[in-house]
C-alpha positions in Angstrom: 24.6 -44.5 76.7 27.8 -43.8 74.8 28.6 -40.2 73.9 29.4 -41.2 70.3 26.9 -41.9 67.6 27.1 -45.1 65.5 28.2 -44.4 61.9 25.8 -45.3 59.1 27.2 -48.2 57.2 27.4 -47.6 53.4 26.3 -50.4 51.1 29.2 -52.5 49.9 29.8 -53.5 46.2 27.8 -56.7 46.7 24.7 -54.9 47.8 25.0 -52.3 45.1 25.4 -55.0 42.5 22.3 -56.8 43.8 20.3 -53.7 43.7 21.3 -53.0 40.1 20.4 -56.6 39.1 17.0 -56.3 40.7 16.2 -53.0 39.0 17.5 -54.4 35.7 15.3 -57.4 36.0 12.2 -55.2 36.6 13.2 -52.8 33.8 13.8 -55.4 31.2 10.4 -56.9 31.9 8.7 -53.5 31.5 10.7 -52.9 28.2 9.5 -56.1 26.8 5.8 -55.1 27.5 6.0 -52.3 25.0 3.4 -50.3 27.0 3.9 -46.6 26.6 2.3 -45.8 29.9 5.2 -47.6 31.6 7.8 -45.3 30.2 7.9 -42.9 33.1 8.5 -45.8 35.5 11.1 -47.3 33.2 13.0 -43.9 33.0 12.9 -43.6 36.8 14.4 -47.1 37.2 17.1 -46.4 34.6 18.1 -43.2 36.5 18.4 -45.2 39.7 20.5 -47.8 37.8 22.8 -45.1 36.5 23.2 -43.6 40.0 24.0 -47.0 41.5 26.4 -47.8 38.7 28.2 -44.5 39.3 28.3 -45.2 43.0 29.8 -48.6 42.2 32.5 -47.0 40.1 33.3 -44.5 42.8 33.6 -47.2 45.6 35.4 -49.8 43.5 39.0 -48.5 44.1 38.5 -48.6 47.9 36.9 -52.1 47.9 38.9 -55.0 49.4 36.8 -57.8 47.8 37.4 -59.1 44.3 34.8 -57.6 42.0 35.9 -58.9 38.6 32.9 -61.1 38.2 30.6 -58.1 39.0 32.4 -55.9 36.5 32.0 -58.4 33.7 28.3 -58.7 34.3 27.7 -55.0 34.6 29.6 -54.4 31.3 27.5 -57.0 29.5 24.3 -55.4 30.9 25.5 -52.0 29.8 26.1 -53.2 26.3 22.6 -54.8 26.2 21.0 -51.5 27.3 23.0 -49.5 24.7 21.7 -51.8 22.0 18.2 -51.5 23.2 18.4 -47.7 23.1 18.6 -47.9 19.3 15.4 -49.8 19.1 13.1 -47.5 21.1 9.7 -47.1 19.3 8.3 -43.7 18.5 4.6 -42.7 19.1 2.6 -39.6 18.4 2.5 -38.7 22.1 6.1 -39.8 22.8 9.0 -39.7 20.3 11.1 -42.0 22.6 14.0 -39.6 22.9 13.7 -39.3 26.7 13.7 -43.1 27.1 16.6 -43.5 24.7 18.5 -40.9 26.7 17.9 -42.7 30.0 18.9 -46.0 28.4 22.2 -44.6 27.1 23.0 -42.9 30.4 22.4 -46.2 32.3 24.3 -48.2 29.7 27.3 -45.8 29.8 27.4 -45.9 33.6 27.2 -49.7 33.6 30.0 -50.0 31.1 32.0 -47.5 33.0 31.4 -49.5 36.2 32.6 -52.7 34.5 35.9 -51.2 33.2 39.1 -52.9 34.2 41.5 -50.9 36.3 43.8 -50.1 33.4 41.8 -50.3 30.3 43.5 -50.6 27.0 43.5 -48.0 24.2 40.8 -49.8 22.2 38.6 -49.9 25.3 39.2 -46.2 26.0 38.3 -45.3 22.4 35.0 -47.3 22.8 34.1 -45.8 26.1 34.9 -42.3 24.9 32.5 -42.7 22.0 29.8 -43.9 24.4 30.3 -41.0 26.7 30.3 -38.5 23.9 27.1 -39.8 22.3 25.4 -40.0 25.8 26.4 -36.4 26.6 25.0 -35.3 23.2 21.6 -36.8 23.6 21.2 -35.6 27.2 22.2 -32.1 26.1 19.5 -32.2 23.4 17.0 -33.2 26.1 18.0 -30.1 28.1 19.5 -32.2 31.0 22.6 -30.0 31.0 23.8 -31.0 34.6 23.7 -34.7 33.8 25.2 -34.2 30.4 28.0 -32.2 32.0 28.8 -35.0 34.4 29.0 -37.5 31.5 31.2 -35.3 29.4 33.4 -34.7 32.5 33.9 -38.5 32.5 34.5 -38.4 28.8 37.2 -35.7 29.3 39.0 -38.1 31.8 38.9 -40.9 29.2 40.0 -38.6 26.5 43.1 -37.7 28.5 43.8 -41.3 29.3 43.5 -42.2 25.6 45.8 -39.3 24.7 48.7 -40.4 27.0 48.3 -44.1 26.2 51.2 -45.5 24.2 50.6 -46.5 20.6 54.1 -46.9 19.3 53.1 -48.5 16.0 50.3 -46.0 15.4 47.7 -48.7 15.0 45.0 -46.7 16.7 46.0 -43.2 15.5 43.0 -42.8 13.1 40.6 -44.2 15.6 41.9 -42.0 18.4 41.5 -38.9 16.1 37.9 -39.8 15.2 37.0 -40.5 18.8 38.5 -37.3 20.0 36.7 -35.4 17.3 33.4 -36.9 18.2 34.0 -35.9 21.9 35.0 -32.3 21.0 31.9 -32.0 18.7 29.6 -33.2 21.5 31.3 -30.8 24.0 30.9 -28.0 21.5 27.2 -28.6 20.9 26.4 -29.2 24.6 28.2 -26.0 25.7 26.4 -23.9 23.0 23.0 -25.3 24.1 23.8 -24.6 27.7 24.6 -21.0 26.8 28.3 -21.3 27.5 29.4 -19.9 24.1 33.0 -19.3 25.1 33.6 -23.0 25.9 31.7 -23.9 22.7 34.0 -21.7 20.5 37.1 -23.1 22.3 36.0 -26.7 21.5 35.3 -25.6 17.9 38.8 -24.3 17.5 40.4 -27.5 18.9 38.0 -29.5 16.6 38.9 -27.6 13.5 42.6 -27.9 14.3 42.3 -31.7 14.2 40.1 -31.5 11.1 42.6 -29.3 9.2 45.5 -31.6 10.0 43.8 -34.9 9.4 40.7 -34.2 7.3 40.8 -37.5 5.3 40.9 -39.5 8.5 37.2 -38.8 8.9 34.7 -40.6 6.8 32.8 -38.4 4.3 29.5 -38.8 6.1 31.2 -37.7 9.4 32.6 -34.6 7.7 29.2 -33.7 6.3 27.7 -34.2 9.8 30.3 -32.0 11.3 29.5 -29.2 8.8 25.8 -29.6 9.7 26.6 -29.1 13.4 28.4 -25.9 12.7 25.5 -24.8 10.5 23.0 -25.5 13.3 25.0 -23.4 15.8 25.3 -20.7 13.2 21.5 -20.6 12.7 21.0 -20.5 16.4 23.4 -17.6 16.7 21.7 -15.8 13.8 18.3 -16.2 15.5 19.7 -14.7 18.7 21.1 -11.7 16.7 17.9 -10.7 14.9 16.4 -7.6 16.4 19.4 -6.9 18.7 22.2 -4.3 18.5 24.8 -5.7 16.1 27.7 -5.6 18.7 28.4 -9.3 17.9 27.0 -9.5 14.4 29.9 -11.6 13.2 29.2 -14.5 15.6 26.7 -16.3 13.3 28.8 -15.4 10.2 31.9 -17.0 11.8 30.1 -20.3 12.6 28.5 -20.4 9.1 31.9 -19.7 7.4 33.3 -22.7 9.3 30.5 -24.9 8.2 30.8 -23.8 4.6 34.6 -24.3 4.7 34.1 -28.0 5.6 31.2 -28.8 3.2 32.7 -26.9 0.3 35.6 -29.4 0.1 33.2 -32.4 -0.4 32.3 -33.8 -3.7 28.7 -33.3 -4.8 28.3 -37.1 -4.9 28.7 -37.4 -1.2 25.2 -38.0 0.3 23.5 -34.8 1.6 26.6 -32.7 0.8 25.0 -30.6 -2.0 21.7 -30.0 -0.1 23.7 -29.0 3.0 25.9 -26.7 1.0 22.9 -24.9 -0.4 21.3 -24.6 3.0 24.5 -23.2 4.5 24.9 -20.6 1.7 21.3 -19.5 2.1 21.8 -18.9 5.9 25.2 -17.3 5.3 23.7 -14.8 2.8 21.0 -13.9 5.3 23.7 -13.4 8.0 25.7 -11.2 5.8 22.6 -9.1 5.0 21.7 -8.7 8.6 25.3 -7.7 9.3 25.0 -5.1 6.5 27.8 -6.8 4.5 25.8 -6.4 1.3 28.7 -7.2 -1.1 29.4 -10.5 0.7 25.7 -11.3 0.8 25.4 -10.7 -3.0 28.5 -12.8 -3.7 27.1 -15.6 -1.6 23.9 -15.5 -3.5 25.8 -15.6 -6.8 27.6 -18.7 -5.4 24.1 -20.3 -5.0 23.0 -19.5 -8.6 24.3 -22.7 -10.2 22.6 -24.8 -7.5 19.3 -23.0 -8.0 19.4 -23.4 -11.8 20.1 -27.2 -11.3 17.2 -27.6 -8.9 13.8 -28.9 -10.2 11.8 -27.3 -7.5 12.2 -23.7 -8.5 9.1 -22.5 -6.7 10.0 -23.9 -3.3 9.6 -21.5 -0.3 13.4 -21.7 0.4 14.3 -20.6 -3.1 11.7 -17.8 -3.0 13.2 -16.5 0.2 16.6 -16.3 -1.6 15.0 -14.3 -4.4 13.4 -11.9 -1.9 16.7 -11.7 -0.1 18.5 -10.8 -3.4 15.9 -8.1 -4.0 16.4 -6.7 -0.5 20.2 -6.6 -1.1 19.9 -4.8 -4.4 17.6 -2.2 -2.8 20.0 -1.7 0.1 22.9 -1.2 -2.4 20.7 1.2 -4.5 21.3 -0.9 -7.6 20.1 0.1 -11.0 16.5 -0.4 -12.2 17.5 -3.2 -14.5 19.0 -5.3 -11.7 16.0 -4.7 -9.4 13.6 -5.4 -12.3 15.3 -8.7 -13.0 15.0 -9.6 -9.3 11.3 -8.9 -9.3 10.8 -10.9 -12.5 12.5 -13.9 -10.9 10.2 -13.7 -7.9 7.1 -13.3 -10.0 8.0 -16.0 -12.5 8.6 -18.6 -9.8 6.0 -17.7 -7.2 2.8 -19.7 -6.5 0.2 -17.2 -7.6 -2.2 -16.2 -4.8 -3.7 -13.2 -3.1 -1.0 -13.3 -0.5 1.9 -13.4 -3.0 0.3 -10.6 -5.0 -0.1 -8.5 -1.9 3.6 -9.0 -1.1 4.6 -7.8 -4.5 2.3 -4.7 -4.4 3.4 -3.8 -0.9 7.1 -4.0 -1.9 6.4 -1.9 -5.0 4.9 0.9 -2.8 8.4 1.4 -1.3 9.6 2.2 -4.9 6.9 4.6 -5.8 9.2 7.3 -7.0 10.8 4.9 -9.6 7.9 5.1 -12.0 9.5 3.2 -14.9 10.6 0.4 -12.7 7.3 0.0 -10.8 5.3 0.2 -14.1 7.4 -2.5 -15.7 7.2 -4.8 -12.6 3.4 -4.3 -12.3 3.1 -5.2 -16.0 5.0 -8.4 -15.4 2.8 -9.2 -12.5 -0.3 -8.5 -14.7 0.9 -10.8 -17.4 1.6 -13.5 -14.8 -1.9 -13.1 -13.4 -3.4 -13.4 -16.8 -1.7 -16.8 -17.2 -3.7 -18.2 -14.2 -7.1 -19.7 -14.4 -10.4 -18.0 -13.9 -10.3 -18.3 -10.1 -7.5 -15.8 -10.0 -9.4 -13.1 -11.9 -9.6 -11.0 -8.7 -5.8 -10.7 -8.8 -6.1 -9.2 -12.3 -8.5 -6.6 -11.0 -6.2 -5.8 -8.0 -3.2 -5.4 -10.2 -5.0 -3.2 -12.7 -6.3 -0.9 -9.9 -2.8 -0.6 -8.4 -1.3 0.2 -11.8 -3.9 3.0 -12.4 -3.2 4.5 -9.0 0.6 4.3 -9.6 0.4 5.8 -13.1 -1.7 8.7 -11.7 1.4 9.8 -9.7 3.8 9.6 -12.7 5.1 13.1 -13.7 5.6 12.0 -17.3 2.0 11.9 -18.6 2.8 10.2 -21.9 4.6 7.4 -20.2 1.7 6.8 -17.8 -0.8 6.7 -20.6 1.4 4.3 -22.6 1.6 1.9 -19.6 -2.1 2.0 -18.9 -3.0 1.4 -22.6 -0.6 -1.5 -22.8 -2.0 -3.0 -19.6 -5.6 -2.7 -20.8 -4.7 -4.2 -24.2 -2.9 -7.2 -22.7 -6.0 -8.0 -20.6 -8.2 -7.9 -23.7 -5.8 -10.0 -25.8 -6.2 -12.9 -23.3 -10.1 -12.7 -23.5 -10.2 -11.9 -19.8 -13.3 -10.0 -18.6 -13.2 -7.8 -15.7 -15.9 -8.2 -13.1 -18.6 -5.5 -13.3 -17.7 -3.9 -10.0 -14.0 -3.9 -10.8 -14.6 -2.3 -14.1 -16.7 0.4 -12.3 -13.8 0.9 -9.9 -11.3 1.3 -12.7 -13.5 3.8 -14.6 -14.1 5.8 -11.4 -10.3 6.1 -10.9 -9.8 7.1 -14.5 -12.5 9.8 -14.3 -11.2 10.9 -11.0 -7.7 11.6 -12.3 -9.2 13.1 -15.4 -11.1 15.5 -13.3 -8.0 16.4 -11.4 -6.2 17.5 -14.6 -9.4 19.2 -15.8 -9.6 21.4 -12.8 -6.0 22.1 -13.1 -6.7 23.3 -16.7 -4.4 20.6 -18.2 -6.9 19.9 -20.9 -4.8 17.5 -23.0 -3.8 15.3 -20.1 -7.4 15.3 -18.8 -8.7 14.2 -22.2 -6.4 11.2 -22.4 -7.4 10.1 -18.9 -11.0 10.3 -19.8 -10.5 8.6 -23.2 -8.8 5.7 -21.5 -12.3 4.8 -20.1 -13.5 4.1 -23.6 -11.1 1.1 -24.0 -12.9 -2.2 -25.1 -11.8 -3.7 -21.7 -14.7 -1.9 -20.1 -17.4 -3.3 -22.4 -18.7 -5.4 -19.5 -19.8 -2.1 -18.0 -22.0 -1.2 -21.0 -21.6 1.2 -23.9 -22.8 4.1 -21.8 -19.5 4.3 -19.9 -17.5 4.5 -23.1 -19.7 7.3 -24.5 -19.4 9.2 -21.2 -15.6 8.8 -21.3 -15.4 10.1 -24.9 -17.7 13.0 -24.2 -15.6 14.1 -21.3 -12.5 13.9 -23.5 -14.2 15.9 -26.2 -15.1 18.7 -23.7 -11.4 18.9 -22.7 -10.4 19.3 -26.4 -13.0 22.0 -26.7 -11.5 23.9 -23.8 -8.1 23.6 -25.5 -9.7 24.9 -28.8 -8.7 21.7 -30.6 -12.0 21.3 -32.3 -10.9 18.8 -34.9 -9.6 16.4 -32.3 -12.8 17.0 -30.3 -14.9 16.1 -33.4 -12.8 13.0 -34.0 -13.3 11.8 -30.4 -17.1 12.5 -30.4 -17.4 10.3 -33.5 -16.5 7.3 -31.4 -19.8 7.7 -29.5 -23.1 6.0 -30.6 -25.3 8.1 -32.8 -28.5 7.6 -30.8 -27.5 9.7 -27.7 -28.8 13.3 -27.3 -25.7 14.3 -25.2 -23.5 13.2 -28.0 -25.4 15.3 -30.6 -25.3 18.3 -28.3 -21.5 18.1 -28.1 -21.3 17.7 -31.8 -23.4 20.8 -32.2 -21.2 22.7 -29.8 -18.1 21.7 -31.7 -19.7 22.7 -35.0 -20.5 26.1 -33.5 -16.9 26.7 -32.5 -15.7 25.5 -35.9 -18.2 27.9 -37.6 -16.7 30.8 -35.6 -13.2 29.8 -36.7 -14.4 29.7 -40.3 -16.0 33.1 -40.0 -12.7 34.6 -38.8 -10.9 33.0 -41.7 -13.5 34.4 -44.1 -13.1 38.0 -42.7 -9.3 37.8 -43.3 -9.7 36.4 -46.8 -8.7 38.9 -49.6 -12.0 38.7 -51.4 -14.1 39.3 -48.2 -17.5 41.0 -48.7 -19.3 42.5 -45.7 -22.6 41.3 -47.1 -21.4 37.8 -46.2 -21.4 38.8 -42.5 -24.9 40.2 -42.8 -26.2 36.9 -44.2 -24.3 35.0 -41.6 -25.9 37.3 -38.9 -29.4 36.4 -40.2 -28.7 32.6 -40.2 -27.1 32.6 -36.8 -29.9 34.6 -35.3 -32.6 32.4 -36.8 -30.9 29.3 -35.5 -30.2 30.9 -32.1 -26.5 30.3 -32.3 -25.6 33.0 -29.8 -21.8 32.4 -29.8 -21.7 32.5 -33.6 -23.9 35.6 -33.6 -21.6 37.3 -31.1 -18.5 36.6 -33.2 -20.3 38.0 -36.3 -21.5 41.1 -34.5 -17.9 41.8 -33.3 -16.7 41.2 -36.9 -19.2 43.7 -38.2 -18.1 46.2 -35.7 -14.4 45.6 -36.5 -15.0 45.9 -40.3 -17.2 49.0 -40.0 -15.6 51.8 -42.0 -15.6 55.0 -39.9 -17.0 58.1 -41.6 -18.2 61.5 -40.5 -21.8 60.7 -41.2 -24.2 60.0 -38.3 -25.3 56.7 -39.8 -21.9 55.1 -39.0 -22.1 56.2 -35.4 -25.7 55.0 -35.1 -24.7 51.6 -36.6 -21.7 51.4 -34.2 -23.9 52.2 -31.2 -26.5 49.6 -32.3 -23.8 47.0 -32.7 -22.3 47.8 -29.2 -25.7 47.6 -27.6 -26.4 44.2 -29.2 -23.0 42.9 -28.3 -23.4 43.9 -24.6 -26.8 42.4 -24.3 -25.7 39.2 -26.0 -22.6 38.9 -23.8 -24.7 39.3 -20.7 -27.1 36.5 -21.9 -24.2 34.2 -22.7 -22.5 34.8 -19.3 -25.6 33.3 -17.7 -25.3 30.1 -19.6 -23.6 27.2 -17.7 -21.0 26.3 -20.4 -20.2 29.9 -21.4 -16.7 30.7 -22.6 -16.2 33.2 -19.9 -12.6 34.2 -20.7 -13.6 35.3 -24.2 -16.8 37.0 -23.1 -15.1 38.9 -20.2 -12.4 40.2 -22.6 -15.2 41.8 -24.5 -16.6 43.7 -21.4 -13.5 45.0 -19.6 -14.2 48.4 -21.0 -17.9 48.3 -20.1 -17.1 48.7 -16.4 -15.6 52.1 -17.1 -18.8 53.2 -18.9 -20.8 52.2 -15.9 -18.4 54.1 -13.6 -19.0 57.2 -15.6 -22.7 56.8 -15.5 -22.6 56.2 -11.7 -20.6 59.4 -11.1 -22.9 61.5 -13.2 -26.0 60.1 -11.5 -24.4 60.7 -8.1 -23.7 64.3 -9.0 -27.1 64.9 -10.3 -28.9 63.3 -7.3 -26.9 65.3 -4.9 -27.1 68.6 -6.8 -30.8 68.5 -7.7 -32.8 71.0 -5.7 -35.9 68.8 -5.8 -36.5 65.2 -5.1 -35.4 63.1 -8.1 -37.4 60.4 -9.7 -37.1 56.9 -8.1 -36.0 55.5 -11.5 -32.7 57.5 -11.2 -31.9 55.6 -8.0 -32.6 52.3 -9.8 -30.2 53.3 -12.5 -27.7 54.4 -9.9 -27.8 51.0 -8.2 -27.5 49.3 -11.6 -24.5 51.4 -12.4 -22.9 50.6 -9.0 -23.5 46.9 -9.3 -22.5 46.6 -13.0 -19.2 48.4 -12.5 -18.2 46.1 -9.7 -19.4 43.0 -11.5 -17.3 43.9 -14.5 -14.2 44.4 -12.5 -14.7 41.1 -10.6 -15.1 39.3 -13.9 -12.0 40.9 -15.4 -9.9 40.2 -12.3 -11.1 36.6 -12.3 -10.1 36.0 -15.9 -6.7 37.8 -15.4 -6.0 35.6 -12.4 -6.9 32.5 -14.4 -4.7 33.5 -17.3 -1.7 34.4 -15.3 -1.9 31.8 -12.7 -1.6 34.4 -10.0 -3.4 37.4 -8.6 -2.7 41.1 -8.4 -3.0 41.6 -4.7 -3.2 45.4 -4.9 -6.0 45.2 -7.6 -7.9 42.6 -5.6 -7.8 44.7 -2.4 -9.1 47.6 -4.4 -12.0 45.5 -5.7 -12.7 44.3 -2.2 -13.0 47.9 -0.9 -15.2 48.7 -3.9 -17.5 45.8 -3.1 -17.9 47.0 0.5 -18.6 50.5 -0.8 -21.2 49.2 -3.3 -22.9 47.1 -0.6 -23.1 50.1 1.7 -24.5 52.5 -1.0 -27.1 50.1 -2.2 -28.1 49.3 1.4 -28.4 53.1 2.1 -30.6 53.6 -0.9 -32.9 50.7 0.2 -33.1 51.9 3.8 -33.8 55.5 2.7 -36.9 54.3 0.9 -35.8 55.9 -2.4 -37.1 52.9 -4.3 -40.8 52.1 -4.1 -41.5 49.4 -6.8 -41.6 45.8 -5.6 -39.7 44.5 -8.6 -37.0 47.1 -8.1 -36.7 46.3 -4.3 -36.4 42.6 -5.1 -33.7 43.3 -7.7 -31.8 45.4 -5.1 -31.9 42.5 -2.7 -30.5 40.2 -5.3 -27.7 42.8 -5.9 -26.7 42.5 -2.3 -26.7 38.7 -2.3 -24.6 38.6 -5.4 -22.2 41.1 -4.0 -21.7 38.8 -1.0 -20.7 36.1 -3.4 -18.2 38.4 -5.1 -16.9 39.4 -1.6 -16.5 35.7 -0.7 -14.6 35.0 -3.9 -12.3 38.0 -3.4 -11.6 37.2 0.3 -10.7 33.6 -0.7 -8.2 35.0 -3.2 -6.7 37.2 -0.5 -6.7 34.2 2.0 -8.6 36.4 4.5 -10.3 33.4 6.0 -11.6 35.1 9.2 -13.4 37.8 7.2 -14.7 35.2 4.8 -16.4 33.3 7.6 -18.1 36.5 8.7 -19.3 37.1 5.1 -20.7 33.5 5.1 -22.4 34.1 8.4 -23.9 37.4 7.0 -25.1 35.5 3.9 -26.8 32.6 5.7 -28.7 35.0 8.0 -30.0 37.3 5.3 -33.3 35.7 4.6 -35.0 33.4 2.2 -33.9 35.2 -1.0 -30.2 34.4 -0.2 -30.7 30.7 -0.7 -29.7 30.9 -4.3 -26.3 32.3 -3.3 -25.4 29.4 -1.0 -24.4 27.1 -3.8 -22.1 29.8 -5.3 -20.3 30.3 -2.0 -20.0 26.5 -1.7 -18.4 26.4 -5.1 -15.9 29.1 -4.2 -14.8 27.2 -1.1 -14.5 24.0 -3.1 -12.4 25.5 -5.9 -10.0 27.3 -3.5 -7.1 24.8 -2.9 -5.6 26.8 -0.1 -8.8 26.9 1.9 -8.2 25.7 5.5 -10.2 22.6 6.5 -12.0 24.5 9.3 -13.1 27.2 6.9 -14.1 24.8 4.2 -16.1 22.5 6.5 -17.5 25.3 8.6 -18.6 27.2 5.5 -20.2 24.3 3.8 -21.9 23.1 6.9 -23.2 26.6 7.6 -24.6 26.8 4.0 -26.1 23.3 4.4 -27.8 24.1 7.7 -29.1 27.5 6.4 -30.7 25.7 3.4 -32.3 23.2 5.7 -33.6 26.0 7.9 -35.4 27.6 5.0 -36.9 24.2 3.8 -35.3 24.8 0.4 -33.2 21.7 0.3 -33.7 19.3 -2.5 -32.1 15.8 -2.4 -30.3 16.7 -5.7 -28.5 19.7 -4.1 -27.9 17.8 -0.9 -26.3 15.0 -2.9 -24.2 17.5 -4.9 -22.9 19.3 -1.8 -22.2 16.0 0.0 -20.2 14.9 -2.9 -18.2 18.2 -2.8 -17.5 17.8 0.9 -16.4 14.2 0.5 -14.3 14.9 -2.5 -12.5 17.7 -0.7 -11.9 15.8 2.5 -10.8 12.6 0.7 -8.4 14.6 -1.5 -6.6 15.7 1.6 -5.9 12.0 2.3 -5.6 12.0 6.1 -7.2 9.6 8.5 -9.2 12.3 10.2 -10.6 13.6 6.8 -11.5 10.0 5.7 -13.4 9.5 9.0 -15.3 12.7 8.4 -16.0 11.6 4.8 -17.4 8.2 5.8 -19.6 10.0 8.3 -21.2 12.0 5.4 -21.5 8.9 3.3 -23.3 7.0 6.1 -25.6 10.1 6.4 -26.3 9.9 2.7 -27.2 6.2 3.1 -29.7 7.2 5.8 -31.2 9.7 3.4 -31.7 7.0 0.8 -33.4 4.7 3.3 -35.8 7.5 4.5 -36.6 9.1 1.1 -39.8 8.3 -0.8 -40.1 7.7 -4.5 -41.0 11.3 -5.4 -37.9 12.6 -3.7 -35.4 9.9 -4.5 -31.7 10.3 -4.1 -30.2 11.0 -7.6 -29.1 7.7 -9.2 -25.8 9.0 -10.6 -24.9 10.2 -7.0 -25.7 6.7 -5.7 -23.3 5.2 -8.2 -20.7 7.8 -7.3 -21.1 7.0 -3.6 -20.8 3.2 -4.4 -17.6 3.6 -6.5 -16.1 6.1 -4.0 -16.8 3.9 -1.0 -15.3 0.8 -2.8 -12.2 2.7 -4.1 -11.5 4.4 -0.8 -11.8 1.0 1.0 -9.4 -0.4 -1.5 -6.9 2.5 -1.0 -7.2 2.2 2.8 -6.4 -1.5 2.4 -3.4 -0.7 0.3 -2.2 1.6 3.1 -2.8 -1.2 5.6 -5.6 0.7 7.4 -7.8 -2.3 8.0 -10.4 -0.7 10.3 -11.0 2.2 7.9 -11.2 -0.2 4.9 -13.8 -2.3 6.8 -16.1 0.7 7.3 -15.9 1.8 3.7 -16.6 -1.7 2.4 -19.6 -2.0 4.7 -20.9 1.3 3.4 -20.5 0.2 -0.2 -22.4 -3.0 0.5 -25.4 -1.1 2.0 -25.5 1.3 -1.0 -25.8 -1.7 -3.3 -29.4 -2.0 -2.1 -30.3 1.3 -3.8 -28.7 0.7 -7.3 -29.7 -1.5 -10.2 -28.1 -4.9 -10.0 -27.4 -4.2 -6.4 -27.8 -7.8 -5.1 -25.1 -9.1 -7.5 -22.8 -6.1 -6.7 -23.3 -6.6 -2.9 -22.4 -10.3 -3.2 -19.2 -9.5 -5.1 -18.2 -6.8 -2.7 -18.9 -9.1 0.2 -16.9 -11.9 -1.4 -14.0 -9.6 -2.0 -14.3 -8.2 1.5 -14.3 -11.6 3.1 -11.2 -12.6 1.1 -9.4 -9.4 2.3 -10.4 -10.1 5.9 -9.0 -13.6 5.7 -5.8 -12.3 4.2 -5.2 -9.4 6.6 -6.9 -10.4 9.9 -4.1 -12.7 11.1 -1.5 -9.9 10.6 
């Protein structure tokens, strides 16, 4: 055997040519069959043809045989395949691009294999064009290696074309266009491959040619070139979003190049205007993301004429531009007028739907401090909603609710009321009726904000919030809601002592309601007192008039009027040395004191006025107490039990008077006198200790007196809780509550008073508040003294407090209480039914809180609140209809927010 191996013989040109012809024959047959399932096989054959043709080209210079005939045939076959590539059919499962790419690659390699040894300039231009287009489609298909090989061949032909002599300049324009096409394809391919440096280099060379010989290119080619720069700019912009802006100008540079090309074209050039608008839109976004807000706004201004000329104003692309302009104006902190105009443009051109309304409302929440702007935009949104058909009525409800919530936060009360009134009237003028549950939600919000002002003693503001509930818009909810709203407003004016306004408001209520007549009577009482004071100050005043007025007021049991008359009689009493005057004065004082004490026990008593009248009475009780203490201690014999009863009365009355006086002074001044409050706290402890000592020493024997002494202690615990709350001594307050809830059955009546103290104290910590209320609730249950009415009231108090704190944890606690109330409704019988007004309150609160959670994008919380409101509907009149509407609203909300 020989030590050398036999070399493998490479196929010669003849063999390569024959293999190509055999594959071409098979491929053409398959192409004629138009069977989509054959395409993978066809593509594989075409790849083999391109590889064989490339091998033929590589071996041709070394071949000794004449291959001119082979070259002609291969060139013709290449031309044929190139023509077929433009006729590839498209199918749903195959768009034909892969087959077209394979055909072009095979065609180019066959034409390349058939080139003469020294091709002329015209041939080079043609082959360069084929190579450029083949490289482009292969790059689009992601075949970057193959595309790179083709474009490398194109580079060779581009260089050959450049050095080819053209003394007369016959092919100058054609050479320029061919070179531009080649550079454009290289630029695109490099960018898609991720080689951005090469892409930018090719772009520079391309623009250099374009700037020198722009008119050499046909108009369509110029527009196509701008489109390519635009595509690369969009790709660069997409890559930049969410990244650090270290190369934020990349996209902008590409887009500026694209705009520089298309901006020179006439609008009559096909697709030029549309491309110009598209480039400007992308460029504006690129400037915005690069924080070049001035340039972004200038670019949008450039787009304005094009937008105005467009017929499709509501297209999504144009809406994006309007949103972009709004974002730019906000970033630049533009004035309210400019931002308002931007919102109006969006609202006027948007397709009205739940989604678009949500977008507007969510954007307005970011401008909550700009009350005038938000109110104006919301009014525009409401007017636009009213122009839609009945199917969009839910949007009207949502906008109204959002407007009420926003106006409640406006520090300028008159402006808020004006906005709400205008909104309600605009809805009425279009004959649009709110759905019943939406009207209830709006009323609940109006009353809620009215209560907030009422508890803050802002009587006038509270009255206007309540009176807004009497608007004709809410007639769908029945006349009772309007009457209730007006009565609430009238009470506010009574507190403000504007009796004439209160009387005017109450006249708006129907005349067949007892509550209305009661308020009218109350107003008349206060007006009578006012007239009596005017009478006393009149120059022709006669004291006999007061005596007659005393008789009338006593017979009609008008206690407030009677008290005012008795005080006037005392004031107008002429002092003399006779005993009759002293007796009359003492009689008047005694009547006044007893009447004041009776009035203080009434639920709507004017406590501030009454307490002013008894500040000096406490001192009298102190004197009595001291005298009784001295007598009891100094007496050599056991004193009568009645004296100890009087001593307890004096102790308790003195403390009670001081507590009342301190309470009123704190209310009037808006602050407390810490030193005085601490003195009262010490006096309460001393009083409790002395009364307890008297009880434990068995000084009192009568059952009635013992019972009264126990009530004294319970009341003193309430006083102590109130004083400790003012001093913010929360630890000691919890001890007082613990003492109260363990002091027996008689203390049950004091629980509600302590609960009220905790509720009213704004600075009460959550742990003290909840701990105190829960302790009170459990103690009541332990003594079997709980009525569903009180349970419902305390549950409302707890929920109101926790919801007012507006944290997720508090809302979760509140929904737990609501669900407990639902359980009570389900388990209670007809004789112990859950109060109906509390059921409606729970329903409205659950729905409104769910809506507010939704506005805050707290979907899980909103879901739980809506589900609770749906269950509560089973226990209210018309519950089936309400439940269906809530469920429908809830389903729409879920469909809107669940994908997000």
